[in-house]
Every structure is written in structure tokens, then in C-alpha cells.
C-alpha atoms as one frame of an Amber mdcrd trajectory, in Angstrom:
protein
 -19.880 -18.065  24.223 -17.254 -15.844  23.081 -15.611 -16.207  20.056 -11.891
 -16.541  20.296 -10.598 -14.050  17.687  -6.849 -15.513  18.849  -7.555 -18.849
  17.161  -8.524 -17.438  13.448  -6.104 -17.126  10.756  -5.474 -13.222  10.314
  -5.111 -12.238   6.774  -4.273  -8.921   5.594  -3.963  -6.721   2.566  -0.703
  -4.354   1.936  -1.093  -1.605  -0.019   1.038   0.582  -1.527  -0.323   4.789
  -1.545   0.302   6.756  -4.569  -1.054   5.313  -7.679  -3.167   2.360  -5.798
  -5.080   4.824  -3.057  -4.500   8.392  -4.189  -3.620  10.037  -7.602   0.108
  10.570  -8.617   0.778  14.178 -10.006   2.156  15.268 -13.166   5.848  17.228
 -12.202   6.797  18.894 -15.442  10.512  19.421 -14.205  10.968  15.826 -14.387
   8.304  14.987 -16.718   7.264  12.105 -14.707   4.494  10.998 -12.252   5.345
  11.621  -8.660   3.862  11.400  -5.384   1.887  14.828  -4.137   4.165  17.131
  -2.795   1.166  19.343  -0.651  -1.572  17.917   1.089  -3.887  20.229  -1.720
  -2.544  17.522  -4.160  -3.667  14.365  -2.158  -6.773  13.295  -4.287  -7.889
   9.474  -3.539  -8.661   7.374  -6.941 -12.348   7.046  -7.534 -13.873   3.678
  -5.697 -11.216   3.466  -3.318 -13.552   3.781  -0.022 -15.857   0.855  -1.489
 -12.818  -1.192  -2.269 -11.074  -0.869   1.449 -14.947  -1.305   3.146 -15.062
  -4.378   0.731 -12.007  -5.685   1.925 -12.365  -5.066   5.648 -15.631  -6.537
   5.379 -14.214  -9.272   4.006 -12.253  -9.916   7.649  -8.662  -8.540   5.961
  -6.632  -6.462   7.913  -5.792  -3.353   6.018  -2.055  -2.028   5.839  -0.080
   0.626   4.043   3.161   0.404   2.957   4.701   3.146   0.952   8.230   4.560
  -0.543   8.140   8.174   0.024  11.779   9.024  -1.212  10.846  12.781  -1.255
  12.132  13.865   1.783  15.438  11.896   1.508  15.491  14.055  -2.196  14.835
  17.146  -0.304  11.535  18.067  -2.051   9.176  17.850   1.112   9.709  18.117
   4.459   8.772  15.369   7.019   5.675  18.126   8.332   4.385  18.029   4.762
   4.741  14.375   4.439   2.953  14.024   7.586  -0.057  16.521   6.369  -0.355
  14.191   3.406  -0.577  11.008   5.615  -3.042  13.189   7.605  -5.164  14.213
   4.933  -5.473  10.163   4.184  -6.210   9.026   7.249  -9.308  12.176   7.875
 -11.033  11.005   4.336 -10.742   7.323   5.292 -11.851   8.207   9.087 -15.103
   9.878   7.571 -16.064   6.548   5.838 -14.768   4.643   9.589 -12.071   2.803
   7.899  -8.442   2.720   9.481  -5.055   1.097   9.018  -4.071  -1.473  11.227
  -0.735   0.197  10.547   0.937   2.315   8.320   4.554   1.955   7.325   6.497
   4.192   5.325  10.303   4.370   4.108  11.577   7.604   3.668  14.927   6.935
   2.108  16.318   6.772  -1.110  19.604   4.945  -2.001  20.983   7.456  -3.923
  20.600   9.592  -1.331  20.347   8.405   1.868  22.341   4.911   0.978  20.896
   1.635   1.424  17.894   0.627   4.113  16.245  -2.459   5.296  12.846  -0.726
   4.780  12.445   0.398   1.197  10.671  -2.189  -1.245  11.149  -4.279  -2.299
  12.310  -5.347   0.840   9.635  -7.393   2.570  10.582  -5.543   5.987   7.519
  -3.712   7.006   5.507  -6.757   5.751   7.862  -9.221   7.771   7.814  -6.803
  10.868   3.551  -6.712  10.460   3.399 -10.321  10.434   5.857 -11.130  13.530
   3.563  -8.378  15.360   0.472  -9.127  14.833   0.585 -13.122  13.927  -0.616
 -12.611  10.284  -0.828 -15.617   7.760   1.366 -14.682   4.904   0.310 -17.266
   2.418  -3.353 -15.757   3.222  -2.750 -12.011   2.202  -2.143  -9.596  -0.237
   0.315  -6.863  -1.348  -1.427  -4.500  -3.884   1.070  -2.376  -5.699   1.419
   0.021  -8.786   5.080  -0.985  -9.526   7.183  -3.820  -9.730   8.839  -3.043
  -6.304   5.400  -3.671  -5.037   5.251  -7.053  -6.502   8.430  -7.900  -5.834
   8.153  -7.134  -1.934   4.959  -9.053  -1.588   6.320 -12.266  -3.376   9.309
 -12.076  -0.961   7.033 -11.894   1.990   5.019 -14.744   1.058   1.722 -12.843
  -0.142  -0.051 -13.027  -3.001  -0.067  -9.687  -5.383  -2.180  -7.706  -7.563
  -0.829  -5.211  -9.992  -2.751  -2.010 -10.400  -1.393  -1.545 -14.418  -1.414
  -2.703 -17.594   1.207  -4.963 -17.298   0.765  -8.860 -18.081   0.535 -10.630
 -14.990   3.321 -12.940 -16.510   5.933 -10.250 -16.489   5.220  -8.331 -13.360
   5.440 -11.804 -11.538   1.655 -10.604 -10.053  -0.675 -13.472  -9.171  -3.618
 -10.831 -10.552  -3.094  -7.507 -12.815  -6.021  -5.198 -12.524  -7.486  -1.711
 -13.615  -7.818  -0.097 -10.215  -8.119  -1.044  -6.448 -11.901  -1.984  -7.047
 -11.257  -4.819  -9.271  -8.680  -5.902  -6.937 -10.654  -5.882  -3.842 -13.266
  -7.738  -5.966 -10.707 -10.250  -7.010  -9.320 -10.860  -3.680 -12.863 -11.169
  -2.108 -13.787 -13.978  -4.453 -10.485 -16.065  -4.151
């Protein structure tokens, strides 16, 4: 007798990329931490692989949801952004991990005007829900910025902030130090 996977609750973890999966890069020109601008600058954070394995093995579908405005700002070509994404995909594939879908917003309001997909908009989370029948109340959004938390809350997911801000200030359900800690929290709830 086969298992009817269509009737099971489909839960997801939506993950921001920069600052959650990979390290940000210091840009002395802007005196700020930013997304990597070359594939060579791309480096996974510690314990990302075991964290993603833990979430996957706990039955969560994995989604990448990331604002990547460097194309709109003229800092990176689409070819370069694709090469950075391919570096991420290859690092995960070596460990037999893949995303169910990857959603990138390449817009920035100061350069391209308003769009529907830039976080904190829940556009991509709602699209994943509608396409794959996800239960967003049983799902999570993990990010390192307020826009990530606001996105998850607007979509009806639970949220985890990576960083040092108190949970009450961020409006997040939990605040933890890194993705490994987030995966442990999610697995227990």
C-alpha cells in the first residue's frame, strides 16, 4: 500500500540568502556589509549544510527567497548573479541538498521603481503556497533583516531572525545566532 503524499501537510522553510546561507562581504566604498559581487566572494556560513539537512530530514521543503538589487544598481550583471547562484547550487548539490524553488527579486525602488516581489512583500511565499499547496501556518521564514521578518509575518509563517536584535523588537517568533540554531528551534516546534 503506497503513501498518499498529496494529503500530507506540506511545510516549508523560506530562507534569505546573504547573511543566512552565505557571508556578506565588506565594501569599503560604501562602508557596509553587502551581497557578494563575484562568485569568488561567495562563501557558505558555518554549519549551513547540516542545518539544511536537518530541516529537509524533518520534512520541510526548502525555498530560497532573496532580494538581489545589485543588478538594478548596476553593481553586477545578471551573468555574474547567475554565476553566484550556481556556486550556491553546486555547494549544496555536493551534499545532496536542493531547493524546491529559488525566488530572486532583482529590483530596487530607487532604480527600478516599485515592484510586487521585493521583500517585505510576501509575493514569492504566496506564489509558492499557491503553486505547491503549502501550509504557510506550518512554515517558517528565516532571515537576517527586518524585511525578511515582515515578509514572513505578512504571509502567515512563523519567523526566525538571525542576529542579535531582541525578538520583540524584530517581531520575530525567535532570534538565534545562526542557521544551525534556527534549524534546531524549528525541528523542536
